[in-house]
C-alpha positions as a printed Julia matrix, in Angstrom:
208×3 Matrix{Float64}:
 -51.19  -125.66   8.14
 -47.7   -124.17   7.96
 -44.5   -126.09   7.59
 -42.93  -127.21  10.86
 -39.67  -125.47  11.72
 -36.98  -128.11  12.09
 -33.39  -128.06  13.27
 -30.83  -130.82  12.85
 -28.28  -131.17  15.64
 -26.23  -133.76  17.52
 -28.13  -136.32  19.58
 -25.56  -136.29  22.38
 -21.83  -136.17  23.0
 -19.42  -138.38  21.07
 -15.69  -139.02  20.94
 -13.37  -140.67  18.44
  -9.6   -141.11  18.11
  -7.47  -141.27  14.98
  -3.7   -141.95  14.95
  -1.72  -140.65  11.98
   2.07  -140.99  11.78
   2.31  -141.26  15.57
   0.19  -138.14  16.15
  -3.01  -138.77  18.09
  -6.13  -136.81  17.17
  -9.01  -137.04  19.66
 -12.33  -135.61  18.52
 -15.09  -134.46  20.85
 -18.52  -133.4   19.6
 -21.64  -132.27  21.41
 -24.87  -130.26  21.11
 -24.95  -126.74  22.57
 -27.62  -124.06  22.85
 -25.47  -120.93  23.03
 -22.0   -119.57  22.38
 -21.42  -119.63  26.12
 -22.14  -123.37  26.25
 -19.85  -123.92  23.25
 -17.01  -121.99  24.87
 -17.48  -123.9   28.13
 -17.27  -127.16  26.18
 -14.01  -126.01  24.58
 -12.57  -124.92  27.94
 -13.42  -128.28  29.49
 -11.58  -130.15  26.73
  -8.58  -127.81  26.99
  -8.44  -128.42  30.72
  -8.68  -132.18  30.22
  -5.87  -132.09  27.66
  -3.76  -129.26  29.05
  -0.64  -131.17  27.99
  -1.7   -131.38  24.34
  -0.04  -129.17  21.74
  -3.31  -128.17  20.04
  -7.03  -128.11  20.85
  -8.6   -127.09  17.57
 -12.32  -126.29  17.59
 -15.33  -125.05  15.66
 -18.95  -124.44  16.54
 -22.15  -123.28  14.86
 -25.01  -121.69  16.82
 -27.85  -120.66  14.53
 -26.25  -118.28  12.04
 -23.12  -117.76  14.15
 -19.96  -119.76  13.37
 -16.57  -119.68  15.11
 -13.4   -121.7   14.68
  -9.78  -121.74  15.86
  -6.61  -123.41  14.57
  -5.1   -123.11  18.08
  -1.54  -122.78  16.83
  -1.76  -125.04  13.78
  -0.92  -123.45  10.4
  -3.72  -121.12   9.36
  -6.7   -122.92   7.85
  -5.49  -126.44   8.61
  -7.48  -127.12  11.8
 -10.46  -124.95  12.67
 -11.71  -124.43   9.13
 -11.76  -128.17   8.24
 -13.65  -128.9   11.48
 -16.12  -126.11  10.71
 -16.62  -127.48   7.21
 -17.51  -130.87   8.67
 -20.31  -129.23  10.66
 -21.56  -127.23   7.7
 -21.47  -130.08   5.2
 -23.14  -132.47   7.64
 -26.11  -130.1    7.84
 -26.44  -129.86  11.61
 -26.3   -126.78  13.83
 -26.15  -125.84  17.53
 -23.07  -128.03  17.88
 -19.4   -127.82  18.84
 -16.47  -130.04  17.88
 -13.02  -129.98  19.46
 -10.11  -132.01  18.1
  -7.14  -132.44  20.43
  -3.78  -133.28  18.87
  -0.82  -134.93  20.57
   2.15  -134.43  18.26
   4.0   -137.63  17.38
   7.18  -136.05  16.01
   6.41  -136.43  12.3
   5.17  -133.43  10.32
   1.98  -134.1    8.35
   2.0   -131.06   6.09
  -0.94  -128.76   5.48
  -2.85  -131.28   3.37
  -2.34  -134.03   5.91
  -3.54  -131.85   8.78
  -6.69  -130.84   6.91
  -7.46  -134.46   6.09
  -6.93  -135.83   9.6
  -8.65  -132.98  11.45
 -11.64  -133.44   9.13
 -11.65  -137.19   9.71
 -11.46  -136.86  13.5
 -14.26  -134.27  13.55
 -16.45  -136.41  11.31
 -15.83  -139.52  13.43
 -16.73  -137.65  16.63
 -19.95  -136.34  15.06
 -20.82  -139.85  13.87
 -20.27  -141.15  17.41
 -22.58  -138.44  18.79
 -25.34  -139.19  16.31
 -27.63  -136.75  14.54
 -31.23  -135.96  15.46
 -33.94  -133.73  13.99
 -35.52  -131.28  16.43
 -38.86  -129.58  15.82
 -40.35  -126.44  17.3
 -42.71  -126.88  20.24
 -44.92  -124.45  22.12
 -44.71  -124.6   25.91
 -48.11  -124.51  27.59
 -49.16  -124.09  31.22
 -52.62  -124.4   32.75
 -54.4   -125.01  36.02
 -57.35  -127.37  36.34
 -59.53  -128.88  39.01
 -59.07  -132.41  40.29
 -62.35  -133.38  38.65
 -61.17  -132.3   35.18
 -57.64  -133.67  35.37
 -58.33  -137.41  34.73
 -60.08  -136.62  31.42
 -57.34  -134.23  30.39
 -54.62  -136.71  31.31
 -56.17  -139.41  29.14
 -55.97  -137.16  26.08
 -52.47  -135.72  26.53
 -50.48  -138.48  24.82
 -53.12  -138.96  22.12
 -52.84  -135.28  21.23
 -49.03  -135.42  21.11
 -48.33  -133.45  24.29
 -45.08  -133.93  26.23
 -45.7   -133.38  29.93
 -42.92  -131.39  31.59
 -44.39  -131.37  35.08
 -47.55  -131.79  37.15
 -48.09  -130.31  40.63
 -50.93  -131.47  42.82
 -51.59  -128.53  45.12
 -54.86  -126.66  45.72
 -55.49  -127.36  42.03
 -53.57  -129.35  39.43
 -50.88  -127.32  37.7
 -49.65  -128.74  34.41
 -46.7   -127.75  32.23
 -46.32  -129.37  28.82
 -45.05  -128.86  25.29
 -46.78  -129.56  22.01
 -45.57  -129.29  18.44
 -46.49  -125.92  16.97
 -48.72  -127.33  14.22
 -50.86  -129.02  16.88
 -51.07  -126.15  19.35
 -54.26  -124.45  18.19
 -56.2   -127.71  17.96
 -54.93  -128.75  21.4
 -55.95  -125.49  23.05
 -59.4   -125.64  21.47
 -59.85  -129.26  22.58
 -58.79  -128.41  26.13
 -61.31  -125.59  26.38
 -64.1   -127.7   24.87
 -63.3   -130.69  27.09
 -63.59  -128.61  30.27
 -66.41  -126.33  29.19
 -64.06  -123.34  29.24
 -62.98  -123.91  32.83
 -59.35  -124.36  31.78
 -57.58  -121.34  30.26
 -54.19  -122.52  28.94
 -51.31  -120.07  28.53
 -48.4   -120.19  26.08
 -45.25  -119.64  28.11
 -42.5   -120.08  25.51
 -41.12  -122.14  22.64
 -38.3   -124.64  22.25
 -36.84  -127.24  19.92
 -37.31  -130.85  20.94
 -37.32  -134.33  19.42
 -40.71  -135.15  17.93
 -42.39  -138.04  19.75
């Protein structure tokens, strides 16, 4: 049995605020599945804080990483936020830190420290979760077979995504990749080969 592919990411969205020498730093963190989602997240924060002097951000999607100082001295905003993501070990995440200038200069070292702290606090507020790879399965069965199948779904670790009761019962579910082959075999054996399940895709999800 092969090792399960895992991915650590943020459990949800989180915010945190740090005030340093009258400057307010507001961190926003959230999970994203693509660069497009990350950029939309950044745009939404920029729109919310259009009056702020800086909206520094960083995101990591798989092996892709982007960051921006958004007008702060080079390397004092985006890079520290990106380092928080990298050192925390999670991926598929974006963090934006909005700064309202309080009139007192913090210096390069001060900016790095506070941007890092705000990013870390936002990530802590969001929480971290481990996702594992699942296979998505679809099958059609008769009404006579469905009650027996339904009884076994949770025991076998399947997450039901949807059930349609039409001319037959149409089921969509996901199961962790290390359990897929055994599940498909059990389903065929249970129904005497009447059910022919189909793999329709893969995704990362929280193991249940």
